[in-house]
N, C-alpha and C positions, 0 to 999 in steps of 0.2 A: 502494500500500499505505500509506495511512494517512500519507505525507508522509514514510517512511520505507524508501526501495527495499532489496529485498533482495539480498544479493550472490549471486546465482544464475547460470549460464553455458544457452547456450539453443543447441540443434542443430535446425534452421534458426534463423539470427536470427531475430525478429519483424519486423513493418515498424520501428517505433518503434525498432529496432536499427539495422536494413538500410538504412533507406530508402527502401527500397518496399514494395510489398504482396509475401504470399504467392503461390505461383502458382492457390490459390483460399482462398475463405472456408474453415473450418471443418479446414483443414490441421492434422494434427496437429504438436506441437512437444515435441521433448525437453528437458527440464530437469536438468540439475544441481545441486543443493542443498545448503548445508554442513548438517552437521546439528542446530546451533541451528538453524535458519531453518525448516525443514522445517513443525511445528506452525502456522506464521503465515499461510505458503503455504498449506498446504492449508485451511486456516480460511479464508483469502481467495477459494480455489478456489471450495468450498462454498457461501461466501456471494454465491458471483456466481454459481451455476449453472452452474460449470465442470465438465463430467466430466474425469477423470482416473485413471489405472492407476501403479503405481508397476513398474517394469520392473528396477531393477536393488533390493537392499535395503539395501547397504552399498559402496561403489564401491572404498572403500580394499580392503576384505578379496579382491576380484576383483581388483585390481591384484597383489596376488601372485603370480600365475601366470603360467607361459607365460615362463618368461626359458630356460632350458636348449636347449639343441640337445644330443639323444645320437647321431643321425640323420643328419650333414652330410658325411659322408665314405662310400665307399664308392656304390654303385648304388641304394642305398635315398634315395628321394624324401625331404624334409626337410618335418617334423608337426609342428613345431613353431616356436618364435620364436627367434632370434636375436638376439644382444646385436652391438652394432658391430662389436669386433676380431675375432669369429667370425662375421659375413660377408667381411670383409676377408681375413681366411685362407682362407673357404672358397672368393673369389672369385681365388686363389693358386691354390688347391688345382686350380680346373677350369683356370686357364690353363695349370698344370704335364703337367696329365694331356689335355690338346688341343691342343697346342700348334700345329696347323694349322686349327684352326678357330676358337680362342678366342683372342683377347686383351686387354690391359687397355689404358687408357689414361685416364691425367691431366688431366683440363679444369682444375683449379684448386683455388685453395685456398678452405676456411670462413672464416667468420672468425675465431674459434678456429685457425686454420690444419692443419687437419685436410685431408688430399688427397679432394678429389673426384674418384672410380674413375669408369669409365666402362666395360663390357665388351662388345667385338666381337666379331660370330658373325659370320664372313664364309668364301667357300671364294674369295677372290684376288680382283685384278682392283684397280682404283682408282677411285676415287669412282663407286660404282656407286650407281646407288638405293638408300635406305636407309629403316628402319623407325627412329623413338625411340621407346623405352617409358621411363617415369620412373615408380618408386615413393618412396613415403615422402618427400615434400614438406611434408606435415603431420607432424610427427618422431610427434608419438601414435597415430597408425594401421599400428601394429603387423602387421596384416594385410599390408598391400601390402608390406613390406620382406619377410614372409615367403612372398610371390607371387611378388615377384622372383627370391627363390633359386629357390622353385622353379621358376618358367619357364626360369631359368638350365641347371636340370640338366634338366629337359624338352626345352632345342632341343637338346642334348649327347646325349640317350640318343637320339631319337629322329627326332631330323636325317638318316636314311639308311631308318630302315623306315617313315615316315611320307610318304606322297606328297605331302602338301600341303604341310607343313614342309620339305619335301626342295625342293619347285619354288622355295618362297620363297626360300630361301638361293643356289638357282641362278642368281637374277634377281636379289637383292638381299641386303646386308649389312642386319644388327640391331645397334641399339644400346641396352642397356640399362642406365640409370642402377638401382642398388637403393637408394643409400642418398644420397638427394637430400639431404635437409638431415643433414648426422652431426652438428652440434653439439645439436641440438635432439634427438635422436637418443638421442645422450648421455646429456643430462639427463634424458630422460625414463627412461632406466635407473637414474640414480645419484641424482635429486632429485625429479621431478612428473612421473610416468606420465603424467596429462594434457596436456604441455607440449605446443603446436601449433606456433608461431613459431622462429624462428630464434632465434639469440644475441647478435645484434648489439647496441651501447650507445648511446644518442643523447645528447649532451652537452646537461645540463640536465633531464634528466629520470632518475628513480631503475628509472622500466621498461625491459624487457630483452626484446628481437626486432620483427621484423615476420614478419607473416605474405607466406610467400613467394608464395604465390597469389593475392596482391594487390599486387604488386609489381613488374610485367611492364608495356610501356608501351604499351599497349592499353585505353583508357578512363580510366589511371590518375587515382588519388583522385578517380574517382566516386563514386556513388551503390553501397551493396553492398560501401564497407570504410571505415575512419575514419581519421581526421586525429591521433586520440590515442594516442601512444607503451604506455599501459596496455591499450587495447584489444586482444582476440586477432583483432581482422581491421584492426588498424592497418597502413596501406600504405607506409609507410616514408617519407622522407624526398625522394625521390625515387624514379624509374621506375628500374629496373636496380639498385637501391644496396645491395641483397643480392648479396655474392659467388656465392653460391650459385644466384643468376638470372644474373650477368652470367656467368655460364661457360655455361649452356646458350645463352643469348640468341649467344655470339663462337660456340661451336662449331657452334650451328645457321648461322647466317650465314655461316663462313669455309668449311662442307660442301656448302652449298649446291644438296643433290641430297637433302635429306630429303623423301622423298615421304609417310609417314604418321606423324603425335605423338600417340601414347598414354600420357596420363598419368592413372595408377593412383591411385582414395584409396578411403576407405571413410567412413563406411556409408551403407547406403540400400538397394543394389541401384537404378544408375541407370547408364543412359549417356547422356552429356551431349554438345553442339555446339555449337558457338559460336554467339552471338548472330542470326549473319544466315545461318547454313548450314537449309537450307531441306528435305534429300535424304533425308527418315526413313524410304522405304521399306527404301536401305543399311542405317540405325542400328536398323531392326524384324527384317533379316538377323541382324545381331548378337547383337539381345536375343533372336531366336527358337535358336540356338544355344549360349546363355548359359544359356536352360532346358531345353536338351534332356538334359541329365547326370542332374540332381539335381533337375530341376523349382521349382526355382527362378525364382521371378517375379522381370524385372528390368522396370523402366519409362525409353520412350528421350523424351527432345524435348530443344530447347535451355535452355542456362543458367539463362536467365531467366523463363522461361514456365516452367519444373519444378521450378525450388527457388524458388530468388532471385534477383536482381540481385547482380554479383559483379566488379565492374571493377578490372580490373587483372589479369587470370586468365591462365593462361598458356596454353591452346589457343584464346584469342581474338588473343594475338598470332601464334601460330606460325600462324593465319588469314590473318592479313594479312599474313602473309613468305609468300603464295601455297601455303602445305599445307593442301591443299582436303581431307586426313583427316584430321583437328585432331578427337581423341574423350578424354573424361573419364570413365574407368570409376569408378564408386561402387560399391566392392565388399560384401559381403555384412556385418555382417545388416540390418532395418528400422530394429532398437534394442532387440531383447531385450537384448543382450549390447552393443551399439553398438563404440565405439570397443575396447571388451574382448574383442576372441572369444575364446574358448576356445580351446587347440591341438588340439582334436577337430574345429572347424570350418576350419582351416588346409587341409587338401587337399580338403574338396567347393568352397571358395572356387576356389583354385586349376585345376583342372580346367574348371571354368564360364569361367576365367580367359584360360585357354588357349584357352576354346574360341573365344570372343570375341571375344580376338583372331585366332584364328587366322580365323576366318569374316570377321572386321576388314581381314585383308590377304592373306587366301586365294586361290589362284591359281583356272584357269577351272573347276577340276573342283567348285569350293565355290560361295563368297558373290561377291556382286558388288563388293566390297570393295576386294579388293585387285586385281580385275580394275583396276578406275582408277588404280591405286598403281603398275600397273605400266606403264600406258602413258606 
């Protein structure tokens, strides 16, 4: 840009940021641009014949919505985003109202000493095969935490009347961490709606935070992550340096019987599996389930071939631990709203989430994925 780089953010990062090519030449890239840089960027794109469209006119205006939750109690399903205190209060209420099914575990503490809570859905027994689901590891992806709340309430409400869900709970436990990155999540509500990372500090750097999805001990520090503490994909000083990541690592290892691991992100409408996983017909079944309710199109494939190389990621580590059914869901949408998905989209997103997850873990009457997980 004439020797003066502009302060812009990319999603997904292009090859000169991520260190590897995108899935295909000509793939779209979303760019967040500070207002003073908008006209120079448009002029540069036009001068080089690069087509573009404006998806969101003013991100700051869009950031103002979706914070309150007016229907977290009772039998109605949440249709709005919740704050950190609201989610923890919701969890306590869910446990209090359903003590024979739901319990709350503290698996660790965040950098800023917030408890890392996991909901356990179980009909009894010890060390049963289990499914792990986490949401909100990237704090700005508010639709994922909302999806986790919705999913938790849906499990409670439907666990007797839904044959597929009942079959899962008869055979397996479900662990659900709704706020996987609480420090970052609080920061998105108080200071910077677009904050992605944790809130850990590094000696000698003014920049804060680590990308918790680059901090796992699976290809740690490789292409697709950054060694710069100021980067949004900073991998941290060493693998599992972030207590939020270390807590899950310790939980998975200590449990020893996790059969499926699903990490939920946004946005792009993708179902991703680890670098070496090739059972694409199974992934296709889950994608079909996700499309069935609202006609929402999801793409499936390995991380490296579908979006970009991303070393140190969650599901690469879980797959290396022998958890064969390790997947990442990238929820709605494909860029129209991006991380700022409006409240009206939460419920249409969540049934798709449940359809995909149940397809992913469902009993023999549904798709093949849980058939494998139950073995």
